[in-house]
C-alpha positions as CSV (number, residue, x, y, z in Angstrom):
1,X,-32.8,-184.6,13.7
2,X,-33.9,-184.4,10.1
3,X,-36.0,-187.4,10.5
4,X,-37.7,-185.9,13.6
5,X,-38.5,-182.8,11.7
6,X,-40.0,-184.8,8.8
7,X,-42.2,-186.7,11.2
8,X,-43.3,-183.5,12.8
9,X,-44.3,-181.9,9.5
10,X,-46.0,-185.1,8.3
11,X,-48.0,-185.4,11.5
12,X,-49.1,-181.7,11.3
13,X,-50.1,-182.2,7.7
14,X,-52.1,-185.3,8.6
15,X,-53.9,-183.6,11.4
16,X,-54.6,-180.6,9.2
17,X,-56.1,-182.8,6.5
18,X,-58.2,-184.7,9.1
19,X,-59.5,-181.4,10.4
20,X,-60.4,-180.1,6.9
21,X,-62.3,-183.3,6.2
22,X,-64.2,-182.9,9.5
23,X,-65.0,-179.3,8.7
24,X,-66.3,-180.2,5.2
25,X,-68.5,-183.0,6.5
26,X,-69.9,-180.9,9.4
27,X,-72.9,-178.7,8.2
28,X,-72.6,-176.6,11.4
29,X,-69.0,-175.7,10.6
30,X,-69.8,-174.9,7.0
31,X,-72.6,-172.6,8.0
32,X,-71.0,-170.9,11.0
33,X,-67.5,-170.5,9.4
34,X,-68.3,-169.9,5.8
35,X,-72.0,-168.9,5.2
36,X,-72.7,-166.9,8.3
37,X,-70.0,-164.2,7.6
38,X,-71.2,-163.8,4.1
39,X,-74.8,-163.4,5.3
40,X,-73.7,-160.8,7.8
41,X,-71.9,-158.9,5.1
42,X,-75.2,-158.7,3.1
43,X,-77.2,-157.8,6.2
44,X,-74.9,-155.0,7.3
45,X,-74.9,-153.4,3.8
46,X,-78.7,-153.8,3.4
47,X,-79.6,-152.4,6.8
48,X,-77.0,-149.7,7.3
49,X,-75.7,-148.9,3.8
50,X,-78.1,-146.0,3.3
51,X,-78.0,-144.8,6.9
52,X,-74.3,-144.4,7.6
53,X,-72.3,-142.0,5.4
54,X,-68.5,-142.4,5.2
55,X,-66.4,-139.6,3.6
56,X,-64.7,-140.4,0.3
57,X,-66.0,-144.0,0.0
58,X,-69.1,-146.1,0.2
59,X,-70.2,-147.9,3.3
60,X,-69.6,-151.3,1.8
61,X,-66.1,-150.4,0.9
62,X,-65.5,-149.2,4.4
63,X,-66.8,-152.2,6.4
64,X,-65.3,-155.1,4.3
65,X,-62.1,-155.1,6.5
66,X,-64.2,-155.3,9.7
67,X,-66.3,-158.1,8.3
68,X,-63.2,-160.0,7.3
69,X,-61.8,-159.8,10.8
70,X,-65.2,-160.7,12.2
71,X,-65.4,-163.8,10.0
72,X,-61.9,-164.8,11.2
73,X,-63.1,-164.5,14.8
74,X,-66.1,-166.6,13.9
75,X,-63.9,-169.2,12.4
76,X,-61.6,-169.2,15.4
77,X,-64.6,-170.1,17.5
78,X,-65.0,-173.3,15.4
79,X,-61.3,-174.0,15.9
80,X,-61.6,-173.7,19.7
81,X,-64.5,-176.2,19.6
82,X,-62.5,-178.7,17.4
83,X,-59.5,-178.5,19.7
84,X,-61.6,-179.0,22.8
85,X,-63.3,-182.1,21.3
86,X,-59.9,-183.6,20.5
87,X,-58.9,-182.9,24.1
88,X,-62.0,-184.4,25.7
89,X,-62.9,-187.4,23.4
90,X,-59.6,-189.2,23.7
91,X,-58.0,-188.3,20.4
92,X,-55.3,-186.2,22.1
93,X,-54.5,-189.0,24.5
94,X,-54.0,-191.5,21.6
95,X,-52.0,-189.0,19.7
96,X,-49.6,-188.5,22.6
97,X,-48.7,-192.2,22.6
98,X,-47.3,-191.9,19.0
99,X,-43.6,-191.1,18.3
100,X,-44.3,-187.5,17.1
101,X,-44.1,-184.2,18.8
102,X,-47.1,-183.2,20.8
103,X,-47.1,-179.7,19.1
104,X,-48.1,-181.4,15.8
105,X,-51.7,-181.8,17.0
106,X,-52.1,-178.1,17.6
107,X,-50.1,-177.2,14.5
108,X,-52.5,-179.2,12.4
109,X,-55.5,-177.5,13.9
110,X,-53.9,-174.1,13.2
111,X,-52.9,-175.0,9.6
112,X,-56.5,-176.1,8.9
113,X,-57.8,-172.9,10.4
114,X,-55.6,-170.8,8.1
115,X,-56.9,-172.6,5.0
116,X,-60.6,-172.4,6.1
117,X,-60.4,-168.8,7.1
118,X,-58.7,-167.7,3.9
119,X,-61.4,-169.5,1.9
120,X,-64.0,-167.8,4.0
121,X,-62.4,-164.4,3.4
122,X,-62.7,-165.0,-0.4
123,X,-66.4,-165.9,0.1
124,X,-67.0,-162.7,2.1
125,X,-65.4,-160.5,-0.5
126,X,-67.4,-162.2,-3.2
127,X,-70.6,-161.5,-1.2
128,X,-69.4,-157.9,-0.8
129,X,-68.9,-157.6,-4.5
130,X,-72.6,-158.4,-5.0
131,X,-73.4,-155.4,-2.8
132,X,-71.1,-152.9,-4.6
133,X,-67.7,-153.6,-3.1
134,X,-65.1,-152.5,-5.7
135,X,-61.5,-152.9,-4.5
136,X,-58.7,-150.9,-6.2
137,X,-55.8,-152.7,-4.6
138,X,-52.5,-152.9,-6.5
139,X,-50.5,-156.2,-6.6
140,X,-48.5,-154.9,-3.6
141,X,-51.8,-154.1,-1.9
142,X,-53.2,-157.6,-2.3
143,X,-49.9,-159.0,-0.9
144,X,-50.4,-156.7,2.1
145,X,-53.9,-157.9,2.5
146,X,-52.8,-161.6,2.4
147,X,-50.0,-161.0,4.9
148,X,-52.3,-159.3,7.4
149,X,-55.1,-161.8,7.0
150,X,-52.8,-164.7,7.5
151,X,-51.2,-163.0,10.6
152,X,-54.5,-162.3,12.1
153,X,-55.7,-165.9,11.5
154,X,-52.6,-167.3,13.1
155,X,-53.0,-165.0,16.2
156,X,-56.7,-165.9,16.6
157,X,-56.2,-169.6,15.9
158,X,-53.5,-169.9,18.6
159,X,-55.8,-168.0,21.0
160,X,-58.5,-170.5,20.1
161,X,-56.1,-173.4,20.8
162,X,-55.6,-171.9,24.3
163,X,-59.3,-171.7,24.9
164,X,-60.0,-175.2,23.5
165,X,-57.4,-176.7,25.8
166,X,-58.5,-174.7,28.9
167,X,-62.3,-175.1,28.5
168,X,-64.0,-178.1,30.1
169,X,-66.5,-178.6,27.3
170,X,-67.2,-177.7,23.6
171,X,-69.9,-175.3,24.7
172,X,-67.6,-173.5,27.1
173,X,-64.9,-173.2,24.3
174,X,-67.5,-171.8,21.9
175,X,-68.8,-169.3,24.5
176,X,-65.3,-168.0,25.5
177,X,-64.0,-167.7,22.0
178,X,-67.2,-165.9,20.8
179,X,-66.1,-163.0,23.0
180,X,-63.5,-162.3,20.3
181,X,-66.2,-161.6,17.8
182,X,-67.1,-158.4,19.7
183,X,-63.7,-156.8,19.2
184,X,-64.3,-155.7,15.5
185,X,-67.3,-153.7,16.8
186,X,-65.1,-151.9,19.3
187,X,-62.7,-150.7,16.6
188,X,-62.8,-148.7,13.3
189,X,-64.4,-151.7,11.5
190,X,-67.9,-150.4,11.2
191,X,-67.8,-146.8,12.1
192,X,-64.9,-144.4,12.5
193,X,-63.4,-144.7,16.0
194,X,-64.0,-140.9,16.6
195,X,-67.8,-141.6,16.4
196,X,-67.8,-144.1,19.2
197,X,-68.7,-143.0,22.8
198,X,-65.8,-141.3,24.5
199,X,-65.3,-144.2,27.0
200,X,-64.6,-146.5,24.1
201,X,-62.6,-144.3,21.8
202,X,-59.2,-144.9,23.6
203,X,-59.7,-148.7,23.5
204,X,-60.9,-148.6,19.9
205,X,-57.8,-146.6,18.7
206,X,-55.3,-148.8,20.5
207,X,-56.6,-152.3,20.3
208,X,-54.9,-154.7,17.8
209,X,-57.8,-155.0,15.3
210,X,-57.9,-151.2,14.6
211,X,-54.4,-151.1,13.1
212,X,-55.1,-154.2,11.1
213,X,-58.5,-153.0,9.8
214,X,-57.2,-149.5,8.9
215,X,-54.2,-151.0,7.0
216,X,-56.5,-153.5,5.2
217,X,-58.9,-150.8,4.2
218,X,-56.1,-148.6,2.7
219,X,-54.6,-151.6,0.8
220,X,-58.0,-152.7,-0.6
221,X,-59.0,-149.2,-1.6
222,X,-55.7,-148.5,-3.3
223,X,-54.8,-145.6,-1.0
224,X,-51.3,-145.2,0.4
225,X,-50.6,-147.6,3.2
226,X,-49.2,-145.9,6.4
227,X,-45.9,-147.8,6.9
228,X,-45.9,-147.2,10.7
229,X,-49.5,-148.5,11.0
230,X,-48.6,-151.5,8.8
231,X,-45.7,-152.4,11.1
232,X,-47.8,-151.9,14.2
233,X,-50.4,-154.3,12.8
234,X,-47.6,-156.8,11.9
235,X,-46.2,-156.5,15.4
236,X,-49.5,-157.1,17.0
237,X,-50.1,-160.2,14.9
238,X,-46.6,-161.6,15.4
239,X,-46.5,-160.9,19.1
240,X,-49.9,-162.4,19.9
241,X,-49.1,-165.4,17.7
242,X,-46.0,-166.1,19.7
243,X,-47.6,-165.5,23.1
244,X,-50.7,-167.6,22.4
245,X,-48.6,-170.4,20.9
246,X,-46.3,-170.6,23.9
247,X,-49.3,-170.6,26.3
248,X,-51.2,-173.3,24.3
249,X,-48.1,-175.6,24.1
250,X,-47.5,-175.1,27.9
251,X,-51.1,-175.9,28.7
252,X,-51.1,-178.9,26.4
253,X,-47.9,-180.3,27.9
254,X,-49.1,-179.7,31.4
255,X,-52.4,-181.5,30.7
256,X,-50.7,-184.6,29.5
257,X,-47.8,-184.7,31.9
258,X,-50.1,-185.7,34.8
């Protein structure tokens, strides 16, 4: 049993390392997952920074959490494409003939996504600092930020795995996963939820990203974090991670049991 677990972890680490190397060597991945979110950060502040007024803080301080989640969603699109390519180009078939757990392939992709998305988040915050972003987070605040970013990445990455397995092509995987990028706009990420049209306010207040964004914003700005909101955000991240992981493993097993 111990030997089986060691093989599982070694296989997951090997796949994660392979995916990282592929990401670094692929210019499209570097641009879409790393550079594009940073460019969007600069564009939002440049275009809307002087037009939108937020009480008690600057616009750049307000939108950083929304941009962070948007960049994670953008990275998840890349993960969906990478999973789909492994499913359609024969890599997954070869992997399933090896004496390791099938889940190791998906675990490796998700582990790579966590590393890539956290690195991208650092790049985005560096770009935000160039436009005036000044976080006032305490050590506990930074830990809160790390926990929520990691939880969000895990949830979105397992959703991407589901899409990558279910899609019939890399283009389809990219198109379906890109729909997730819209969610930060329908939240409190870029404007207060109360300022959205009435038809969207209910959705914006109760969708998962709003609780995550509001908690991230409070932690980054050094204001008291609402414990109930933090627990709600954690519950969303944990629940969605578990659900999407189970679905992806079921789809993966069904696909290769034929």
